[in-house]
C-alpha atoms as an extended CHARMM CRD file, in Angstrom:
* protein
*
        99  EXT
         1         1  MET       CA              6.1010000000      -24.2710000000       15.8600000000  PROA      1               0.0000000000
         2         2  LYS       CA              7.2010000000      -26.7270000000       13.1570000000  PROA      2               0.0000000000
         3         3  ALA       CA              4.2640000000      -25.7510000000       10.9120000000  PROA      3               0.0000000000
         4         4  ALA       CA              4.9990000000      -22.0510000000       11.4400000000  PROA      4               0.0000000000
         5         5  PHE       CA              8.6780000000      -22.6740000000       10.6600000000  PROA      5               0.0000000000
         6         6  ASN       CA              7.7780000000      -24.5450000000        7.4620000000  PROA      6               0.0000000000
         7         7  LYS       CA              5.5810000000      -21.6310000000        6.4090000000  PROA      7               0.0000000000
         8         8  LEU       CA              8.4460000000      -19.1650000000        7.0030000000  PROA      8               0.0000000000
         9         9  ILE       CA             10.9600000000      -21.1180000000        4.9250000000  PROA      9               0.0000000000
        10        10  ALA       CA              8.5260000000      -21.7470000000        2.0570000000  PROA      10              0.0000000000
        11        11  SER       CA              9.1900000000      -18.2440000000        0.6980000000  PROA      11              0.0000000000
        12        12  ASN       CA             10.5170000000      -17.8400000000       -2.8360000000  PROA      12              0.0000000000
        13        13  LYS       CA             12.7370000000      -15.1430000000       -1.3350000000  PROA      13              0.0000000000
        14        14  LEU       CA             15.8980000000      -16.1670000000        0.5270000000  PROA      14              0.0000000000
        15        15  VAL       CA             15.2980000000      -16.7200000000        4.2350000000  PROA      15              0.0000000000
        16        16  LEU       CA             18.2500000000      -16.5380000000        6.6160000000  PROA      16              0.0000000000
        17        17  ILE       CA             17.5120000000      -18.1710000000        9.9580000000  PROA      17              0.0000000000
        18        18  ASP       CA             19.6430000000      -17.0520000000       12.9050000000  PROA      18              0.0000000000
        19        19  PHE       CA             19.4070000000      -19.5110000000       15.7920000000  PROA      19              0.0000000000
        20        20  HSD       CA             20.7040000000      -17.6530000000       18.8220000000  PROA      20              0.0000000000
        21        21  ALA       CA             20.4720000000      -17.3360000000       22.6000000000  PROA      21              0.0000000000
        22        22  THR       CA             20.2620000000      -14.2290000000       24.7840000000  PROA      22              0.0000000000
        23        23  TRP       CA             23.2390000000      -15.4030000000       26.8780000000  PROA      23              0.0000000000
        24        24  CYS       CA             25.4650000000      -16.0500000000       23.8230000000  PROA      24              0.0000000000
        25        25  GLY       CA             28.3010000000      -13.5410000000       23.3280000000  PROA      25              0.0000000000
        26        26  PRO       CA             29.0680000000      -14.5520000000       19.7100000000  PROA      26              0.0000000000
        27        27  CYS       CA             25.3410000000      -14.2380000000       18.8940000000  PROA      27              0.0000000000
        28        28  LYS       CA             25.3490000000      -10.6710000000       20.1930000000  PROA      28              0.0000000000
        29        29  ALA       CA             28.4720000000       -9.9250000000       18.1480000000  PROA      29              0.0000000000
        30        30  MET       CA             26.7950000000      -11.2430000000       14.9720000000  PROA      30              0.0000000000
        31        31  SER       CA             23.6760000000       -9.1060000000       15.3900000000  PROA      31              0.0000000000
        32        32  PRO       CA             25.0440000000       -5.8470000000       13.8840000000  PROA      32              0.0000000000
        33        33  ARG       CA             26.6100000000       -7.8330000000       11.0200000000  PROA      33              0.0000000000
        34        34  ILE       CA             23.2600000000       -9.3840000000       10.1650000000  PROA      34              0.0000000000
        35        35  LYS       CA             21.4960000000       -6.0040000000       10.3430000000  PROA      35              0.0000000000
        36        36  SER       CA             24.0850000000       -4.6000000000        7.9470000000  PROA      36              0.0000000000
        37        37  ILE       CA             23.5200000000       -7.4650000000        5.4950000000  PROA      37              0.0000000000
        38        38  VAL       CA             19.7580000000       -6.8530000000        5.5810000000  PROA      38              0.0000000000
        39        39  LYS       CA             20.3790000000       -3.2030000000        4.6410000000  PROA      39              0.0000000000
        40        40  LYS       CA             22.8230000000       -4.1140000000        1.8670000000  PROA      40              0.0000000000
        41        41  MET       CA             20.5260000000       -6.7440000000        0.3710000000  PROA      41              0.0000000000
        42        42  LYS       CA             17.5380000000       -4.3320000000        0.2390000000  PROA      42              0.0000000000
        43        43  GLY       CA             14.7270000000       -6.8170000000        0.7180000000  PROA      43              0.0000000000
        44        44  GLU       CA             16.3080000000       -9.7080000000       -1.2020000000  PROA      44              0.0000000000
        45        45  VAL       CA             16.7310000000      -11.7290000000        1.9830000000  PROA      45              0.0000000000
        46        46  LYS       CA             14.4260000000      -12.1260000000        4.9620000000  PROA      46              0.0000000000
        47        47  VAL       CA             16.0970000000      -12.6900000000        8.3360000000  PROA      47              0.0000000000
        48        48  ILE       CA             14.3790000000      -14.5900000000       11.1170000000  PROA      48              0.0000000000
        49        49  LYS       CA             15.9240000000      -14.8000000000       14.5600000000  PROA      49              0.0000000000
        50        50  ILE       CA             14.9560000000      -17.8350000000       16.6370000000  PROA      50              0.0000000000
        51        51  ASP       CA             15.8520000000      -18.0740000000       20.3240000000  PROA      51              0.0000000000
        52        52  ILE       CA             16.8650000000      -21.6930000000       21.0090000000  PROA      52              0.0000000000
        53        53  ASP       CA             15.7930000000      -21.4560000000       24.6610000000  PROA      53              0.0000000000
        54        54  ARG       CA             12.2580000000      -20.4050000000       23.7090000000  PROA      54              0.0000000000
        55        55  ASN       CA             12.0170000000      -22.9090000000       20.8510000000  PROA      55              0.0000000000
        56        56  LYS       CA             13.6000000000      -26.0380000000       22.2990000000  PROA      56              0.0000000000
        57        57  SER       CA             11.6240000000      -28.6030000000       20.3030000000  PROA      57              0.0000000000
        58        58  LEU       CA             12.3500000000      -26.8880000000       16.9790000000  PROA      58              0.0000000000
        59        59  SER       CA             16.0300000000      -26.5350000000       17.8870000000  PROA      59              0.0000000000
        60        60  HSD       CA             16.1320000000      -30.2130000000       18.8410000000  PROA      60              0.0000000000
        61        61  ASN       CA             14.3700000000      -31.3110000000       15.6350000000  PROA      61              0.0000000000
        62        62  LEU       CA             16.8220000000      -29.2970000000       13.5170000000  PROA      62              0.0000000000
        63        63  LYS       CA             19.7800000000      -30.6370000000       15.5290000000  PROA      63              0.0000000000
        64        64  ILE       CA             21.0210000000      -27.2170000000       16.6270000000  PROA      64              0.0000000000
        65        65  LYS       CA             24.0510000000      -28.0870000000       18.7670000000  PROA      65              0.0000000000
        66        66  GLY       CA             25.6350000000      -24.6510000000       19.1500000000  PROA      66              0.0000000000
        67        67  VAL       CA             24.8550000000      -20.9960000000       18.6670000000  PROA      67              0.0000000000
        68        68  PRO       CA             24.9180000000      -19.0150000000       16.6020000000  PROA      68              0.0000000000
        69        69  THR       CA             23.7530000000      -21.3860000000       13.8640000000  PROA      69              0.0000000000
        70        70  PHE       CA             22.7210000000      -19.9550000000       10.5280000000  PROA      70              0.0000000000
        71        71  MET       CA             20.5740000000      -21.6210000000        7.8870000000  PROA      71              0.0000000000
        72        72  LEU       CA             19.6400000000      -20.3310000000        4.4610000000  PROA      72              0.0000000000
        73        73  TYR       CA             16.3910000000      -21.4690000000        2.8310000000  PROA      73              0.0000000000
        74        74  LYS       CA             14.5530000000      -20.8130000000       -0.4030000000  PROA      74              0.0000000000
        75        75  ASN       CA             11.2660000000      -22.4030000000       -1.4490000000  PROA      75              0.0000000000
        76        76  GLY       CA             11.3570000000      -24.6240000000        1.6430000000  PROA      76              0.0000000000
        77        77  ARG       CA             14.7270000000      -26.1050000000        0.7520000000  PROA      77              0.0000000000
        78        78  GLN       CA             17.8200000000      -25.7100000000        2.9030000000  PROA      78              0.0000000000
        79        79  LEU       CA             20.6390000000      -24.2850000000        0.8030000000  PROA      79              0.0000000000
        80        80  TRP       CA             23.3020000000      -23.7880000000        3.4580000000  PROA      80              0.0000000000
        81        81  ARG       CA             23.9910000000      -24.2120000000        7.1780000000  PROA      81              0.0000000000
        82        82  GLN       CA             26.8570000000      -23.2080000000        9.4500000000  PROA      82              0.0000000000
        83        83  SER       CA             27.4840000000      -22.7560000000       13.1510000000  PROA      83              0.0000000000
        84        84  GLY       CA             29.7880000000      -20.1960000000       14.7010000000  PROA      84              0.0000000000
        85        85  MET       CA             30.8270000000      -16.6370000000       14.0850000000  PROA      85              0.0000000000
        86        86  MET       CA             31.5080000000      -15.3290000000       10.6110000000  PROA      86              0.0000000000
        87        87  THR       CA             32.6660000000      -12.0410000000        9.2210000000  PROA      87              0.0000000000
        88        88  GLU       CA             30.0440000000       -9.8630000000        7.5840000000  PROA      88              0.0000000000
        89        89  ASN       CA             31.7550000000      -10.3660000000        4.2130000000  PROA      89              0.0000000000
        90        90  GLU       CA             31.7340000000      -14.1680000000        4.5460000000  PROA      90              0.0000000000
        91        91  LEU       CA             28.0290000000      -14.2360000000        5.3320000000  PROA      91              0.0000000000
        92        92  LEU       CA             27.1990000000      -11.6500000000        2.6550000000  PROA      92              0.0000000000
        93        93  LYS       CA             29.0700000000      -13.7080000000        0.0320000000  PROA      93              0.0000000000
        94        94  ILE       CA             27.0570000000      -16.8360000000        0.9240000000  PROA      94              0.0000000000
        95        95  VAL       CA             23.7470000000      -14.9540000000        0.7980000000  PROA      95              0.0000000000
        96        96  LYS       CA             24.5720000000      -13.3380000000       -2.5410000000  PROA      96              0.0000000000
        97        97  SER       CA             25.7020000000      -16.6450000000       -4.0540000000  PROA      97              0.0000000000
        98        98  ASN       CA             22.2900000000      -18.1870000000       -3.3130000000  PROA      98              0.0000000000
        99        99  ILE       CA             20.0090000000      -15.4940000000       -4.7320000000  PROA      99              0.0000000000
């Protein structure tokens, strides 16, 4: 999974990783916000959702302690990381500032 993850984040396009869990209420609440951002950014950002329960070793290696946790990558480099809920505008501002 680590090699596949490295391939995903190597993009020269922004990649927003959403670490979530099916049982997580805040994760469910963030889902429509993320979908809206994808529409607004019209292909400028790629979103990848990763279930921490199905990807335990990756979550452990990346030190994911809580969900939702968001990470923003470009060219394999982590630009930003935050755990917890955010408003759509807060997340959109961070994505736009890293394009």
